[in-house]
N, CA, C and O atoms as a GROMACS GRO file, in nm:
protein
  500
    1GLN      N    1   0.084  -0.119   0.000
    1GLN     CA    2   0.000   0.000   0.000
    1GLN      C    3   0.088   0.125   0.000
    1GLN      O    4   0.184   0.135   0.077
    2VAL      N    5   0.055   0.218  -0.086
    2VAL     CA    6   0.128   0.344  -0.097
    2VAL      C    7   0.032   0.457  -0.065
    2VAL      O    8  -0.078   0.463  -0.121
    3GLN      N    9   0.072   0.545   0.022
    3GLN     CA   10  -0.009   0.664   0.051
    3GLN      C   11   0.062   0.787  -0.003
    3GLN      O   12   0.182   0.805   0.017
    4LEU      N   13  -0.014   0.870  -0.071
    4LEU     CA   14   0.039   0.992  -0.130
    4LEU      C   15  -0.038   1.111  -0.073
    4LEU      O   16  -0.160   1.111  -0.069
    5VAL      N   17   0.036   1.213  -0.030
    5VAL     CA   18  -0.027   1.331   0.028
    5VAL      C   19   0.028   1.455  -0.040
    5VAL      O   20   0.147   1.486  -0.028
    6GLU      N   21  -0.059   1.526  -0.112
    6GLU     CA   22  -0.018   1.649  -0.180
    6GLU      C   23  -0.032   1.769  -0.087
    6GLU      O   24  -0.113   1.769   0.006
    7SER      N   25   0.047   1.871  -0.114
    7SER     CA   26   0.037   1.997  -0.043
    7SER      C   27   0.091   2.108  -0.132
    7SER      O   28   0.155   2.082  -0.234
    8GLY      N   29   0.064   2.232  -0.093
    8GLY     CA   30   0.121   2.345  -0.165
    8GLY      C   31   0.025   2.421  -0.254
    8GLY      O   32   0.062   2.523  -0.312
    9GLY      N   33  -0.097   2.372  -0.267
    9GLY     CA   34  -0.194   2.443  -0.349
    9GLY      C   35  -0.239   2.573  -0.284
    9GLY      O   36  -0.207   2.600  -0.168
   10GLY      N   37  -0.315   2.652  -0.359
   10GLY     CA   38  -0.364   2.776  -0.305
   10GLY      C   39  -0.422   2.866  -0.410
   10GLY      O   40  -0.439   2.827  -0.526
   11LEU      N   41  -0.453   2.990  -0.370
   11LEU     CA   42  -0.509   3.092  -0.459
   11LEU      C   43  -0.399   3.191  -0.492
   11LEU      O   44  -0.341   3.253  -0.403
   12VAL      N   45  -0.370   3.207  -0.620
   12VAL     CA   46  -0.266   3.300  -0.665
   12VAL      C   47  -0.320   3.380  -0.783
   12VAL      O   48  -0.427   3.352  -0.837
   13GLN      N   49  -0.243   3.481  -0.820
   13GLN     CA   50  -0.278   3.563  -0.935
   13GLN      C   51  -0.203   3.514  -1.059
   13GLN      O   52  -0.099   3.449  -1.049
   14ALA      N   53  -0.257   3.545  -1.174
   14ALA     CA   54  -0.191   3.510  -1.299
   14ALA      C   55  -0.048   3.564  -1.300
   14ALA      O   56  -0.024   3.679  -1.263
   15GLY      N   57   0.045   3.479  -1.343
   15GLY     CA   58   0.184   3.516  -1.346
   15GLY      C   59   0.264   3.473  -1.224
   15GLY      O   60   0.387   3.475  -1.225
   16ASP      N   61   0.193   3.434  -1.118
   16ASP     CA   62   0.260   3.391  -0.996
   16ASP      C   63   0.312   3.247  -1.010
   16ASP      O   64   0.291   3.180  -1.111
   17SER      N   65   0.381   3.204  -0.906
   17SER     CA   66   0.438   3.068  -0.901
   17SER      C   67   0.388   2.995  -0.778
   17SER      O   68   0.354   3.055  -0.676
   18LEU      N   69   0.384   2.863  -0.789
   18LEU     CA   70   0.354   2.774  -0.678
   18LEU      C   71   0.440   2.650  -0.691
   18LEU      O   72   0.477   2.611  -0.802
   19ARG      N   73   0.472   2.587  -0.579
   19ARG     CA   74   0.538   2.457  -0.584
   19ARG      C   75   0.452   2.357  -0.508
   19ARG      O   76   0.428   2.372  -0.388
   20LEU      N   77   0.408   2.256  -0.578
   20LEU     CA   78   0.333   2.148  -0.516
   20LEU      C   79   0.430   2.039  -0.471
   20LEU      O   80   0.531   2.012  -0.536
   21SER      N   81   0.396   1.977  -0.360
   21SER     CA   82   0.473   1.865  -0.309
   21SER      C   83   0.382   1.744  -0.292
   21SER      O   84   0.262   1.759  -0.268
   22CYS      N   85   0.439   1.627  -0.306
   22CYS     CA   86   0.365   1.503  -0.284
   22CYS      C   87   0.456   1.409  -0.206
   22CYS      O   88   0.557   1.361  -0.258
   23ALA      N   89   0.419   1.384  -0.082
   23ALA     CA   90   0.497   1.295   0.004
   23ALA      C   91   0.439   1.155  -0.002
   23ALA      O   92   0.318   1.136   0.008
   24ALA      N   93   0.527   1.057  -0.020
   24ALA     CA   94   0.485   0.918  -0.034
   24ALA      C   95   0.530   0.835   0.084
   24ALA      O   96   0.639   0.855   0.139
   25SER      N   97   0.446   0.741   0.124
   25SER     CA   98   0.484   0.647   0.228
   25SER      C   99   0.557   0.531   0.165
   25SER      O  100   0.557   0.515   0.043
   26GLY      N  101   0.620   0.450   0.248
   26GLY     CA  102   0.683   0.329   0.197
   26GLY      C  103   0.832   0.346   0.175
   26GLY      O  104   0.885   0.457   0.168
   27ARG      N  105   0.898   0.230   0.164
   27ARG     CA  106   1.043   0.231   0.152
   27ARG      C  107   1.091   0.213   0.009
   27ARG      O  108   1.212   0.208  -0.016
   28THR      N  109   0.998   0.202  -0.085
   28THR     CA  110   1.040   0.175  -0.223
   28THR      C  111   1.000   0.287  -0.317
   28THR      O  112   0.973   0.262  -0.435
   29PHE      N  113   0.995   0.408  -0.266
   29PHE     CA  114   0.954   0.523  -0.348
   29PHE      C  115   1.040   0.533  -0.473
   29PHE      O  116   0.989   0.566  -0.580
   30SER      N  117   1.168   0.505  -0.461
   30SER     CA  118   1.259   0.520  -0.574
   30SER      C  119   1.230   0.421  -0.687
   30SER      O  120   1.288   0.433  -0.795
   31SER      N  121   1.143   0.324  -0.662
   31SER     CA  122   1.110   0.228  -0.767
   31SER      C  123   0.983   0.266  -0.842
   31SER      O  124   0.943   0.195  -0.934
   32TYR      N  125   0.919   0.377  -0.805
   32TYR     CA  126   0.795   0.418  -0.871
   32TYR      C  127   0.821   0.527  -0.974
   32TYR      O  128   0.898   0.619  -0.949
   33VAL      N  129   0.756   0.516  -1.087
   33VAL     CA  130   0.741   0.632  -1.174
   33VAL      C  131   0.633   0.719  -1.110
   33VAL      O  132   0.531   0.668  -1.065
   34MET      N  133   0.656   0.849  -1.107
   34MET     CA  134   0.561   0.941  -1.044
   34MET      C  135   0.504   1.037  -1.148
   34MET      O  136   0.573   1.079  -1.242
   35GLY      N  137   0.380   1.071  -1.130
   35GLY     CA  138   0.316   1.163  -1.224
   35GLY      C  139   0.229   1.265  -1.152
   35GLY      O  140   0.189   1.247  -1.037
   36TRP      N  141   0.202   1.373  -1.224
   36TRP     CA  142   0.106   1.475  -1.179
   36TRP      C  143  -0.004   1.484  -1.285
   36TRP      O  144   0.022   1.486  -1.405
   37PHE      N  145  -0.126   1.490  -1.237
   37PHE     CA  146  -0.243   1.510  -1.322
   37PHE      C  147  -0.324   1.625  -1.264
   37PHE      O  148  -0.301   1.667  -1.150
   38ARG      N  149  -0.418   1.676  -1.342
   38ARG     CA  150  -0.507   1.780  -1.290
   38ARG      C  151  -0.646   1.760  -1.348
   38ARG      O  152  -0.665   1.701  -1.454
   39GLN      N  153  -0.743   1.812  -1.274
   39GLN     CA  154  -0.881   1.803  -1.319
   39GLN      C  155  -0.954   1.932  -1.286
   39GLN      O  156  -0.967   1.970  -1.169
   40ALA      N  157  -1.000   1.999  -1.389
   40ALA     CA  158  -1.077   2.121  -1.374
   40ALA      C  159  -1.225   2.084  -1.368
   40ALA      O  160  -1.265   1.978  -1.416
   41PRO      N  161  -1.307   2.172  -1.311
   41PRO     CA  162  -1.451   2.143  -1.301
   41PRO      C  163  -1.513   2.115  -1.437
   41PRO      O  164  -1.495   2.192  -1.531
   42GLY      N  165  -1.586   2.005  -1.447
   42GLY     CA  166  -1.653   1.971  -1.571
   42GLY      C  167  -1.565   1.912  -1.678
   42GLY      O  168  -1.610   1.887  -1.789
   43LYS      N  169  -1.437   1.889  -1.645
   43LYS     CA  170  -1.344   1.835  -1.743
   43LYS      C  171  -1.285   1.703  -1.695
   43LYS      O  172  -1.290   1.671  -1.577
   44GLU      N  173  -1.230   1.628  -1.790
   44GLU     CA  174  -1.165   1.503  -1.754
   44GLU      C  175  -1.028   1.530  -1.692
   44GLU      O  176  -0.966   1.635  -1.712
   45ARG      N  177  -0.983   1.431  -1.615
   45ARG     CA  178  -0.849   1.441  -1.559
   45ARG      C  179  -0.747   1.436  -1.672
   45ARG      O  180  -0.758   1.354  -1.763
   46GLU      N  181  -0.648   1.525  -1.666
   46GLU     CA  182  -0.549   1.531  -1.772
   46GLU      C  183  -0.407   1.523  -1.717
   46GLU      O  184  -0.377   1.566  -1.605
   47PHE      N  185  -0.322   1.466  -1.800
   47PHE     CA  186  -0.181   1.450  -1.767
   47PHE      C  187  -0.112   1.586  -1.761
   47PHE      O  188  -0.138   1.673  -1.844
   48VAL      N  189  -0.024   1.602  -1.662
   48VAL     CA  190   0.056   1.724  -1.651
   48VAL      C  191   0.204   1.693  -1.670
   48VAL      O  192   0.271   1.756  -1.752
   49ALA      N  193   0.255   1.597  -1.593
   49ALA     CA  194   0.398   1.567  -1.599
   49ALA      C  195   0.425   1.431  -1.536
   49ALA      O  196   0.346   1.381  -1.457
   50ALA      N  197   0.539   1.372  -1.574
   50ALA     CA  198   0.582   1.245  -1.516
   50ALA      C  199   0.733   1.243  -1.509
   50ALA      O  200   0.802   1.315  -1.582
   51ILE      N  201   0.784   1.158  -1.420
   51ILE     CA  202   0.929   1.151  -1.399
   51ILE      C  203   0.969   1.008  -1.371
   51ILE      O  204   0.900   0.936  -1.300
   52THR      N  205   1.082   0.966  -1.427
   52THR     CA  206   1.130   0.830  -1.407
   52THR      C  207   1.179   0.808  -1.265
   52THR      O  208   1.189   0.902  -1.185
   53ARG      N  209   1.208   0.682  -1.235
   53ARG     CA  210   1.243   0.644  -1.098
   53ARG      C  211   1.364   0.720  -1.046
   53ARG      O  212   1.367   0.761  -0.930
   54SER      N  213   1.463   0.739  -1.130
   54SER     CA  214   1.585   0.808  -1.087
   54SER      C  215   1.572   0.960  -1.098
   54SER      O  216   1.653   1.034  -1.043
   55GLY      N  217   1.470   1.004  -1.171
   55GLY     CA  218   1.456   1.148  -1.196
   55GLY      C  219   1.531   1.195  -1.318
   55GLY      O  220   1.532   1.314  -1.348
   56GLY      N  221   1.593   1.102  -1.390
   56GLY     CA  222   1.676   1.141  -1.502
   56GLY      C  223   1.599   1.182  -1.627
   56GLY      O  224   1.651   1.256  -1.710
   57VAL      N  225   1.477   1.133  -1.640
   57VAL     CA  226   1.396   1.166  -1.758
   57VAL      C  227   1.261   1.220  -1.711
   57VAL      O  228   1.199   1.166  -1.619
   58ARG      N  229   1.217   1.326  -1.776
   58ARG     CA  230   1.090   1.389  -1.740
   58ARG      C  231   1.008   1.411  -1.866
   58ARG      O  232   1.060   1.422  -1.977
   59SER      N  233   0.879   1.416  -1.846
   59SER     CA  234   0.787   1.444  -1.955
   59SER      C  235   0.683   1.544  -1.906
   59SER      O  236   0.633   1.533  -1.794
   60HIS      N  237   0.652   1.643  -1.991
   60HIS     CA  238   0.554   1.743  -1.956
   60HIS      C  239   0.451   1.758  -2.067
   60HIS      O  240   0.485   1.745  -2.185
   61ALA      N  241   0.328   1.785  -2.030
   61ALA     CA  242   0.225   1.813  -2.129
   61ALA      C  243   0.259   1.941  -2.205
   61ALA      O  244   0.321   2.032  -2.150
   62ASP      N  245   0.219   1.947  -2.330
   62ASP     CA  246   0.248   2.065  -2.410
   62ASP      C  247   0.191   2.192  -2.346
   62ASP      O  248   0.250   2.299  -2.358
   63SER      N  249   0.078   2.180  -2.279
   63SER     CA  250   0.013   2.298  -2.221
   63SER      C  251   0.092   2.360  -2.106
   63SER      O  252   0.068   2.476  -2.070
   64VAL      N  253   0.185   2.285  -2.049
   64VAL     CA  254   0.262   2.337  -1.936
   64VAL      C  255   0.411   2.342  -1.964
   64VAL      O  256   0.488   2.392  -1.882
   65LYS      N  257   0.453   2.290  -2.077
   65LYS     CA  258   0.595   2.284  -2.109
   65LYS      C  259   0.656   2.424  -2.109
   65LYS      O  260   0.602   2.517  -2.167
   66GLY      N  261   0.771   2.436  -2.041
   66GLY     CA  262   0.837   2.564  -2.030
   66GLY      C  263   0.791   2.646  -1.910
   66GLY      O  264   0.855   2.745  -1.875
   67ARG      N  265   0.681   2.606  -1.847
   67ARG     CA  266   0.632   2.676  -1.730
   67ARG      C  267   0.635   2.589  -1.604
   67ARG      O  268   0.665   2.637  -1.495
   68PHE      N  269   0.605   2.460  -1.620
   68PHE     CA  270   0.603   2.367  -1.507
   68PHE      C  271   0.723   2.274  -1.516
   68PHE      O  272   0.770   2.240  -1.625
   69THR      N  273   0.773   2.232  -1.400
   69THR     CA  274   0.883   2.136  -1.394
   69THR      C  275   0.858   2.035  -1.284
   69THR      O  276   0.835   2.070  -1.169
   70ILE      N  277   0.862   1.908  -1.322
   70ILE     CA  278   0.851   1.801  -1.223
   70ILE      C  279   0.989   1.761  -1.177
   70ILE      O  280   1.084   1.758  -1.256
   71SER      N  281   1.002   1.729  -1.048
   71SER     CA  282   1.128   1.681  -0.994
   71SER      C  283   1.098   1.588  -0.877
   71SER      O  284   0.984   1.579  -0.831
   72ARG      N  285   1.200   1.521  -0.830
   72ARG     CA  286   1.180   1.430  -0.716
   72ARG      C  287   1.304   1.426  -0.630
   72ARG      O  288   1.416   1.451  -0.677
   73ASP      N  289   1.284   1.394  -0.503
   73ASP     CA  290   1.392   1.374  -0.408
   73ASP      C  291   1.366   1.238  -0.344
   73ASP      O  292   1.284   1.226  -0.254
   74ASN      N  293   1.436   1.136  -0.390
   74ASN     CA  294   1.411   1.001  -0.341
   74ASN      C  295   1.450   0.984  -0.194
   74ASN      O  296   1.395   0.899  -0.125
   75ALA      N  297   1.544   1.065  -0.148
   75ALA     CA  298   1.582   1.058  -0.007
   75ALA      C  299   1.470   1.107   0.084
   75ALA      O  300   1.461   1.070   0.201
   76LYS      N  301   1.384   1.193   0.028
   76LYS     CA  302   1.273   1.248   0.106
   76LYS      C  303   1.139   1.187   0.067
   76LYS      O  304   1.034   1.228   0.118
   77ASN      N  305   1.142   1.090  -0.024
   77ASN     CA  306   1.016   1.027  -0.070
   77ASN      C  307   0.916   1.131  -0.118
   77ASN      O  308   0.797   1.123  -0.088
   78THR      N  309   0.964   1.228  -0.193
   78THR     CA  310   0.879   1.339  -0.233
   78THR      C  311   0.898   1.372  -0.382
   78THR      O  312   1.010   1.371  -0.434
   79VAL      N  313   0.787   1.401  -0.446
   79VAL     CA  314   0.790   1.451  -0.583
   79VAL      C  315   0.731   1.593  -0.582
   79VAL      O  316   0.640   1.623  -0.505
   80TYR      N  317   0.785   1.678  -0.667
   80TYR     CA  318   0.746   1.818  -0.670
   80TYR      C  319   0.693   1.857  -0.807
   80TYR      O  320   0.723   1.793  -0.908
   81LEU      N  321   0.614   1.963  -0.809
   81LEU     CA  322   0.574   2.026  -0.934
   81LEU      C  323   0.592   2.176  -0.917
   81LEU      O  324   0.512   2.241  -0.849
   82GLN      N  325   0.696   2.230  -0.977
   82GLN     CA  326   0.718   2.373  -0.976
   82GLN      C  327   0.637   2.436  -1.089
   82GLN      O  328   0.653   2.400  -1.205
   83MET      N  329   0.550   2.529  -1.053
   83MET     CA  330   0.461   2.590  -1.152
   83MET      C  331   0.489   2.740  -1.157
   83MET      O  332   0.468   2.811  -1.059
   84ASN      N  333   0.537   2.785  -1.271
   84ASN     CA  334   0.568   2.927  -1.292
   84ASN      C  335   0.473   2.984  -1.397
   84ASN      O  336   0.409   2.910  -1.472
   85SER      N  337   0.465   3.116  -1.400
   85SER     CA  338   0.382   3.186  -1.499
   85SER      C  339   0.242   3.126  -1.506
   85SER      O  340   0.192   3.094  -1.614
   86LEU      N  341   0.181   3.112  -1.392
   86LEU     CA  342   0.051   3.048  -1.387
   86LEU      C  343  -0.055   3.128  -1.461
   86LEU      O  344  -0.053   3.252  -1.463
   87LYS      N  345  -0.148   3.056  -1.522
   87LYS     CA  346  -0.257   3.116  -1.598
   87LYS      C  347  -0.391   3.073  -1.538
   87LYS      O  348  -0.398   2.970  -1.470
   88PRO      N  349  -0.495   3.150  -1.561
   88PRO     CA  350  -0.627   3.109  -1.509
   88PRO      C  351  -0.668   2.969  -1.555
   88PRO      O  352  -0.735   2.897  -1.482
   89GLU      N  353  -0.627   2.931  -1.674
   89GLU     CA  354  -0.664   2.798  -1.724
   89GLU      C  355  -0.588   2.685  -1.654
   89GLU      O  356  -0.616   2.568  -1.679
   90ASP      N  357  -0.493   2.718  -1.568
   90ASP     CA  358  -0.426   2.616  -1.486
   90ASP      C  359  -0.507   2.582  -1.361
   90ASP      O  360  -0.472   2.490  -1.287
   91THR      N  361  -0.616   2.654  -1.338
   91THR     CA  362  -0.700   2.627  -1.223
   91THR      C  363  -0.757   2.486  -1.229
   91THR      O  364  -0.820   2.447  -1.327
   92ALA      N  365  -0.733   2.409  -1.123
   92ALA     CA  366  -0.775   2.269  -1.120
   92ALA      C  367  -0.737   2.209  -0.985
   92ALA      O  368  -0.664   2.270  -0.906
   93VAL      N  369  -0.786   2.090  -0.961
   93VAL     CA  370  -0.735   2.008  -0.852
   93VAL      C  371  -0.619   1.927  -0.910
   93VAL      O  372  -0.633   1.861  -1.013
   94TYR      N  373  -0.506   1.933  -0.842
   94TYR     CA  374  -0.385   1.865  -0.888
   94TYR      C  375  -0.362   1.740  -0.804
   94TYR      O  376  -0.368   1.743  -0.681
   95TYR      N  377  -0.337   1.629  -0.874
   95TYR     CA  378  -0.318   1.499  -0.810
   95TYR      C  379  -0.180   1.443  -0.844
   95TYR      O  380  -0.134   1.454  -0.958
   96CYS      N  381  -0.114   1.384  -0.746
   96CYS     CA  382   0.005   1.306  -0.778
   96CYS      C  383  -0.034   1.158  -0.781
   96CYS      O  384  -0.132   1.117  -0.719
   97ALA      N  385   0.043   1.082  -0.854
   97ALA     CA  386   0.012   0.941  -0.873
   97ALA      C  387   0.141   0.860  -0.884
   97ALA      O  388   0.245   0.910  -0.926
   98ALA      N  389   0.131   0.734  -0.845
   98ALA     CA  390   0.247   0.644  -0.848
   98ALA      C  391   0.219   0.526  -0.939
   98ALA      O  392   0.114   0.462  -0.931
   99ASP      N  393   0.314   0.499  -1.027
   99ASP     CA  394   0.308   0.383  -1.116
   99ASP      C  395   0.408   0.281  -1.067
   99ASP      O  396   0.528   0.300  -1.081
  100LEU      N  397   0.358   0.173  -1.007
  100LEU     CA  398   0.448   0.076  -0.946
  100LEU      C  399   0.524  -0.008  -1.049
  100LEU      O  400   0.628  -0.066  -1.018
  101ALA      N  401   0.471  -0.014  -1.170
  101ALA     CA  402   0.541  -0.092  -1.273
  101ALA      C  403   0.675  -0.028  -1.306
  101ALA      O  404   0.772  -0.097  -1.338
  102GLY      N  405   0.680   0.106  -1.297
  102GLY     CA  406   0.806   0.174  -1.314
  102GLY      C  407   0.863   0.173  -1.454
  102GLY      O  408   0.984   0.189  -1.472
  103ASN      N  409   0.777   0.155  -1.555
  103ASN     CA  410   0.827   0.152  -1.693
  103ASN      C  411   0.776   0.271  -1.771
  103ASN      O  412   0.656   0.301  -1.770
  104GLY      N  413   0.864   0.339  -1.839
  104GLY     CA  414   0.824   0.450  -1.924
  104GLY      C  415   0.772   0.568  -1.843
  104GLY      O  416   0.796   0.578  -1.723
  105LEU      N  417   0.702   0.656  -1.913
  105LEU     CA  418   0.644   0.775  -1.852
  105LEU      C  419   0.499   0.784  -1.899
  105LEU      O  420   0.466   0.862  -1.988
  106PRO      N  421   0.414   0.704  -1.838
  106PRO     CA  422   0.275   0.699  -1.886
  106PRO      C  423   0.201   0.830  -1.872
  106PRO      O  424   0.220   0.904  -1.775
  107ARG      N  425   0.115   0.860  -1.970
  107ARG     CA  426   0.034   0.980  -1.969
  107ARG      C  427  -0.114   0.949  -1.950
  107ARG      O  428  -0.198   1.038  -1.954
  108ILE      N  429  -0.144   0.822  -1.930
  108ILE     CA  430  -0.283   0.779  -1.913
  108ILE      C  431  -0.306   0.747  -1.767
  108ILE      O  432  -0.227   0.676  -1.705
  109SER      N  433  -0.415   0.799  -1.711
  109SER     CA  434  -0.436   0.787  -1.568
  109SER      C  435  -0.448   0.642  -1.521
  109SER      O  436  -0.403   0.610  -1.411
  110HIS      N  437  -0.506   0.556  -1.601
  110HIS     CA  438  -0.525   0.418  -1.554
  110HIS      C  439  -0.397   0.338  -1.548
  110HIS      O  440  -0.396   0.225  -1.500
  111GLU      N  441  -0.288   0.394  -1.597
  111GLU     CA  442  -0.158   0.329  -1.585
  111GLU      C  443  -0.100   0.343  -1.445
  111GLU      O  444  -0.006   0.272  -1.408
  112TYR      N  445  -0.158   0.434  -1.366
  112TYR     CA  446  -0.108   0.461  -1.232
  112TYR      C  447  -0.187   0.382  -1.129
  112TYR      O  448  -0.308   0.360  -1.143
  113ASP      N  449  -0.117   0.340  -1.025
  113ASP     CA  450  -0.176   0.249  -0.927
  113ASP      C  451  -0.229   0.318  -0.802
  113ASP      O  452  -0.328   0.274  -0.744
  114TYR      N  453  -0.164   0.425  -0.761
  114TYR     CA  454  -0.205   0.495  -0.638
  114TYR      C  455  -0.215   0.644  -0.665
  114TYR      O  456  -0.141   0.700  -0.746
  115TRP      N  457  -0.308   0.707  -0.594
  115TRP     CA  458  -0.337   0.848  -0.612
  115TRP      C  459  -0.345   0.920  -0.478
  115TRP      O  460  -0.386   0.861  -0.377
  116GLY      N  461  -0.306   1.046  -0.478
  116GLY     CA  462  -0.328   1.130  -0.363
  116GLY      C  463  -0.469   1.185  -0.362
  116GLY      O  464  -0.549   1.157  -0.452
  117GLN      N  465  -0.499   1.264  -0.261
  117GLN     CA  466  -0.634   1.317  -0.245
  117GLN      C  467  -0.655   1.445  -0.326
  117GLN      O  468  -0.768   1.489  -0.345
  118GLY      N  469  -0.547   1.503  -0.373
  118GLY     CA  470  -0.555   1.624  -0.454
  118GLY      C  471  -0.537   1.751  -0.374
  118GLY      O  472  -0.565   1.756  -0.255
  119THR      N  473  -0.488   1.855  -0.442
  119THR     CA  474  -0.473   1.987  -0.382
  119THR      C  475  -0.523   2.090  -0.483
  119THR      O  476  -0.491   2.083  -0.601
  120GLN      N  477  -0.601   2.185  -0.435
  120GLN     CA  478  -0.664   2.284  -0.523
  120GLN      C  479  -0.567   2.395  -0.558
  120GLN      O  480  -0.501   2.452  -0.471
  121VAL      N  481  -0.560   2.426  -0.686
  121VAL     CA  482  -0.485   2.542  -0.735
  121VAL      C  483  -0.584   2.632  -0.807
  121VAL      O  484  -0.651   2.589  -0.901
  122THR      N  485  -0.593   2.756  -0.764
  122THR     CA  486  -0.683   2.853  -0.826
  122THR      C  487  -0.601   2.974  -0.868
  122THR      O  488  -0.532   3.035  -0.787
  123VAL      N  489  -0.610   3.007  -0.997
  123VAL     CA  490  -0.536   3.120  -1.052
  123VAL      C  491  -0.636   3.226  -1.096
  123VAL      O  492  -0.719   3.201  -1.184
  124SER      N  493  -0.628   3.342  -1.036
  124SER     CA  494  -0.720   3.450  -1.072
  124SER      C  495  -0.656   3.539  -1.177
  124SER      O  496  -0.534   3.554  -1.183
  125SER      N  497  -0.741   3.598  -1.259
  125SER     CA  498  -0.689   3.684  -1.368
  125SER      C  499  -0.672   3.828  -1.322
  125SER      O  500  -0.630   3.913  -1.401
   0.00000   0.00000   0.00000
């Protein structure tokens, strides 16, 4: 069983920055591929970013590329999402997820095995 707890969300203005954190339980965090997804009201959950087990390879959705950066600290069992130049359309609940298979950088939500409870990010114009 893996527990994921997100933090760092909040209400900001367009152009501001936020850093989301996701703390994972367990001793095998370094064996999971980790991802971030988001879901806006009335919309489907969408892929934001993913990172390999070592952190050496990252993938970002086109909508956030150049503004958001995923990273991880395996010593702290934590994955981060640095969000810069935030836009109102980034408003959503942000979820971190763990893929225990640890292969590739999946962009489909059902490829992930465990999910956090989500943290709200609201960007005002």
